[in-house]
N, C-alpha and C positions, 0 to 999 in steps of 0.2 A: 398135336394136330392143329394147324392153323385154321381158324373158323371165321367165316364172313357171315354177317347177319343181313337179312332183308326183311322189310316190313311190308306185308302184302294183304290183299283181299281175294284175288283170283276169282273174279265174279263175271265170267269164268276165266280160267287160265287160257292164254292165247299165245300166238307166236311172239308178240312183243315181250311177254313175260319170260318166255324161253330165252330170248336174246338177253334180257336183263340178268337172268341166272348165270348164263355163260360168261357175260362180261364181269359180273360181280366176282365170280370165282377166279377169273383171269386177272382182273385188276388188283385183287387182294392176294394173289398167289396162294389161294386157300385150298385146303384138302376137303373141308366140310362147309356146307351151306346150311345155316340155321334160319328158318323162316318163322317169324311171328305173324300169325294170321288171325284176322278178325273172325269172331264166331258167326252165329246165324243172322245177326243184324250188324249193319255196316256203318262206317263213318259218315256217309252221305245220308243216313237216316233211311235205309232201305233194308228189306229182307233180302238175304242172299239168294241168288238164282237157284242154287242147290245147297244142300247142307254142308256144314263144316267138315264132315267126314268125307264126303265125296270130293270136296275141294282139296282136302289133305291128300287124298289118293292121286288127284291130278298133279299136285305139287311134287310128290315123291317120284312119280313116274317120269317127271320132266326134269329132274335134277336136284331137287332139294333133298337134304339128308335127314333133317329133323324139322318137325313142325310143332310149335307151341301155340296155344290159343291166347290171343289178346283178350283179356276179360271184358265183358260187357261194359263195365264201369269206365273203361278207356276207349273201347272200340266205337262207341256211339257218342263220342265227345268231339268238341272242336279240336283244331289241329294241335294246340300246345299240350292238351291233356292226352290226346291220342299218341303223340310222339313221346311224351314222358313215360307212359306205361310201356310202350314198345321198347324204348331204350333200356329201361330198368330190367326187362326180361332178357334182352340180349347181353347186357352186362353181367347179369347173374348167371347166365349160361356160359360165360367165358369167351364171348366173341372178341376177336382181335380187331375187327373192323365192321362198319355198317356201310353197305353200298345202296344208294337210292337212285332212282331215275329222276331226272329233272329236265325242265325246259332249258336251263342254263348250260348244264354240262361242264361247268367250271367251278370247282370247289372253292377257289380263292374268292370268287364273287360273294359267296355266302359269308365268309369270314369278314370281308369288307363291309357287308351290310350290317352284320351284328355289331361290329366295332363302331360303325358310324352312328347307329341308333343309340348305343350305350353312351357314346360321347355327347350326343345331342338329345338325350332322353327327355329332358324337361320341355324343350321346344317341340319335339316329336309328339309328346303326349297332348300338348295344347292343340296341335294341328289335328290329331285324331279326334279330340273332343269337338273341335270346330266342325269337322266333317260329319260327325255323328249327329250334331244338332241340326244339320241340314237334311237329315233324314236318311243318310247312307247306312248300309249295314256295317258291322265292325270290320270284316275283311276288306271291304271297299274303302272305308275310312282310313284304315291302316296303310293300305297301298297308296292312296292319294297323298297321305301325310308324308310318307317316305319319299315319294317322287317330288314333292314340293321342296323338301330339304336338300335333296341331292339329285341334280339333273344331269349327271355325267352320262356319257354314252354307254359305258360298260356297266351301268347300274343293273343290279339284280331286279328282275321283274317280279315283284311280290303280289301281282294280281294272278299269277299262274298257280294252279293247285299243287303241282308237284314241287315247285320252288318254295311255296309256303310250307309244305311238309318238311322239305329238306332243311329249311331255315330253322324250323322247330326241332328237328332231330339234333342239329348241331348245338342249339341252345340247351337242350336237355342233357346232352353229353357233357357240356361244360358245367351246367348246374349240378349234376349228379357226380361230377368228377369221375366219370366213367372211363375205364381203360379201353376206349374204343376209338379207332381212327375212322373218321367219316370219309367216304369216297362217293363220287357221283358219276353216272353215265348219262349221256343225252338220250331222251326218249326217242324211239325210232318211228318216224313217219306220222303216227296218229297221236293227236292230242288227247289228254285224259277225258275231256268232255265231248270229244268229237263224235257226233251222231251219224256221220257218214263214213264210208269206206275210203281210206286214204291211199291204198295201194292194192296190188293183187294178192298180197300175203299178210299185210299188217293192218289190223283194225283195232280200235279201242274196245274195251269191254262194254262201254256205253252203246256203241254202234251195233255190237253183236246182240246185246239184250234187246235193243230197239227192233232189230230185224226179227228176232225170235218171237216177239209179241205183236208183230204186225199181222194184219189179216192174211197176207200171203206168205207169212213166215214159214220157212222150211229149214230145218237144221242142216240138211244135206247141202244147202246152198252156202253154208258158212264154213264148210269143212276146210277150205283152203286157208282160213285165218287161224287155225288152231292145230296143235299136235293131234295125231291120230288117237292118242290115249285120252285126250280131252273129249274128242268127238264121241268115242265109245262110252266114256263115263256119262256124258250128257244123255245119250240114248238110253243107257241102262237106268239112269235116275228117273227119267220120265216114264219108262216102262214100269218101274217098281212103285213109284209114288204118285203117278198120274198127272204130274204137272211140273212146270218150272215156277218157282215162287216169285211173286211180284206184289206190289201194294194193292192192286185191285182185288187180289185174293183175300186180303185181310180187311178190306173196306167195311164189310158188314160188322165185323168185330170192333173195329175202331169207332164206327158210327155209334154202335151200342154203348161203348165205353163213354163216349162224349155225352150222348143224350141221357144216359143213366146217371151221370154225375152232376152235382150242383156246381155252380161257378166257384164256390169256395173249395170244393174237392179238386177241381181241375187246377186251381191256383197252387195247390200243393205239389203238383207234378213237376218233375225236373224239366227245365227249359221252357216252362210256361210262365212268361213274365209280362208285367206291365199291362194288365187287362186283356192279354191275348185270349184268356179263357172265354170271354164273352164273344169275341170274334169267331172262335172255334165252334161254339155252341150254335150261333146263328147260322153259320155256313153248313153245319152238319144237318140242320133241319131241312135244307132245301137242295142238297146235293145228292145226285144219284150215282156218283162214282168218285173214286179217290182223286182222279185228275180234275174233275169239276170242283171238288172241295178245295183242292190246293190252289186253283186259280182264283177262288173266291177269297181265300185268306192271305194270299201273297200281297206283300207291300214292298215298297222301296227299302224300308228299314230291315226287313227280315228276308234273308236269302231263302231260296227254295230248300236248300240243304238244312238250314237251321230249323225251318218249319217241319221238315220231314223227321228230323231227330226228335223234336217235341212230340210228334205223332207216335214215334216208336215208344217213347216213354209213357205216353197215355195208353197205348196198346198193352204194354207190359205192367202198367200201374206202378211205375218206378218214381218214387217221391224224392223231393229235394233232400230230405234228411238222410235218405239211403245213399245218395251219391256224394253228398258233401262231406260225409264222415271219412271217406277213403283218402288215403295219402296220394302223393304224386307217383309212388312206385307200386308195382305189383307185389302181391304177397305170396305168390306161388308160381311154379312152372307147370302148366297143364299140358302134358304130352298128348298130342293127337296122332302122331305117327313118326316113323323113322325107317331108314334103310339099314342094311347090315353095317355100312360105314357109320351111320348115325348111332347105332347101338354100341359099336366099338368106342366111339367118342364119349358117349354117356357113361359107359362102364369105366373108362379110363379117368374121367373127370368128375364122377359122381360125388366124391368126397369134397370136391372144391366148389360145387355149385352153391351159390349164395342164397338160394331160395329152395323151399321144399319142392321136390319133384312129385307130381301127382299123375298117376296112371290109372287109378281106380277111384270112383267117387264114393263107393259104399262106406269107406272108413274115414271120410274127410268131411269136415264141416267148416263153415265160415260165412260171414255176411257177403263178402265179395263173390265167393263161389255160388252163394244162393241166388245172386242176380243172374249168373250164367245159366243156372238150372231153370230158373223161372223163364228166362228168355227162350230157352230151347223148348220148353213146354208150349209156350205161345206159338213159336215158329211151327211146331208140329201140327197145329190146327189148320195149316194151309194145305196139308195133304188130303187126298180123297179116299173116303171109305175106310176100309180096314188098314190101309197104308198109313193112316193117321196114327194108329196105335203103334205100328212098327217104328215110325219115326220118333214117336214119344219115348219109346223104350231105349232107343239108341244112347241117350244121354248116360244111362247107367249100365247098359249091357255091352256097349261097344268098347272093346279094348283098344289101345293104341294100334293103328294100322302098321303092319310090318311088311316091308318090301325087301325081299332077299335079293 
């Protein structure tokens, strides 16, 4: 069975994602779609709108056949580590191809960019260093350096978030010598960070979340931008757990963690670098909301996303030595859900999977998995009342979701 892989967050699943799944299956001529999905905390350093289980349900009902979890140690990292973990899972699961959305839509432009940087690496690294010294963030410095070296009109724009991820997916495939063919489709209508609605049926997940959390936010007004199954899943989740998760929900816990810690203790936290611990502590003392706190700590050098990822690690008390010890590849396949076609695929290929398949946590241990469990426990603190306990127990009690 020919399998195409996708790397996703589905925060939440919307019509653009449905288009991507359809195009991925078609462009790869695949019978099976395998999704590697971030858990309860995401690459941009945010808590997911709804739990990984509800997002798995959305994915299966919309066309995915198998959903594996991207471990916390990769899901909350910068693009190269995020991509490396995801590619290792898709390769271990036997995917023939990986299809990603991009602003470029041209797979050859990615190969040209990789080849050009490799050929001119010494000069490129000097330019990156130069832009960093001017106070730019690393993603900005990298993009500026690349554009300085190659000003051709068909140049891949490495300032765009999906192009950056696609670039890293292909690099990871090459580095891991994975038997995966990369494919790309153009993003439809809405940009990844677009906070406004771009059409009558297509909107970015960012704009959907912004609308949900606005004062006049009404989920019924967003129905046109998502499949009916997503709409119903969101309604059910809010009814069961009392909310949609966002950073403001966790602000009291984050503030406590910062104010309760010494500067030295904060400096041990992953992604807290170069005296950032002092800036965090000073801002936490005088901020009444997460948004106010972020605006106080934001600098030209640190992107909003990078700072949010540091906040996730502070919230979960994830230290540098916990993250640094992990290799570039995942150590297991955590099964979150499957369709009947997905079950057939796994049964047929189980003996050929390159990593252990985990469907129950009770008999499994490991440091990488321990980070996932800890993250899920902290995430459950966002629920209201008795729903908090129900969400907490899901990590151990919820079997993989099966959609017949």
